[in-house]
Steps between C-alpha positions, in 0.01 A plus 500: 500500500579664824851601596477279812480192279700611195821611677550176698419293190758685287755482782451125531534452125819709485642316800435165334658616175809636676533185711469275195748705299749493788472122523561457128804733510653317797448162332660630179805633689540173692471291183755716322748458787441126511554474125831687522614283789413179314679619186812581701483164676469316168788699349721417800416129477570495126827687550611268778427193288682638197795615712525152655492339155769737372718423803453127453582527131824686576585243765428208266715647223788526743654789313419768754357832395313796634146459621273799464362633831158378605366856498562521126288188449230651723495822300473309172212283617309788661525706181403198291189438710409869473521485119304174497219664699456758226442238233714422199864428577734532206856384455616863504328553838693209649825621344448851645430361846803272478721791393377723785557215746854448369575870545404488868834333579753596232 
């Protein structure tokens, strides 16, 4: 083939490949960010619900007590969701997360 035909054809093919690869990379980055945001949102909702239940339980008992900060609940649930994403969650995994969460606010 002549260079007049071959060079534009190769350039067009490379341009299409680069454009397609760029699109796939951008979609992957956006999906990853969306997934992180959704996981954080779910962890915050779970933490808020559990914190509310713990507060209500302390209130119903009428004995007073110390309520753990909401951020400790958030940390626990975010770490738990992260472990759950990886697959098998064992009792020791939950105990480790709980212990790390407790140590956030000694």
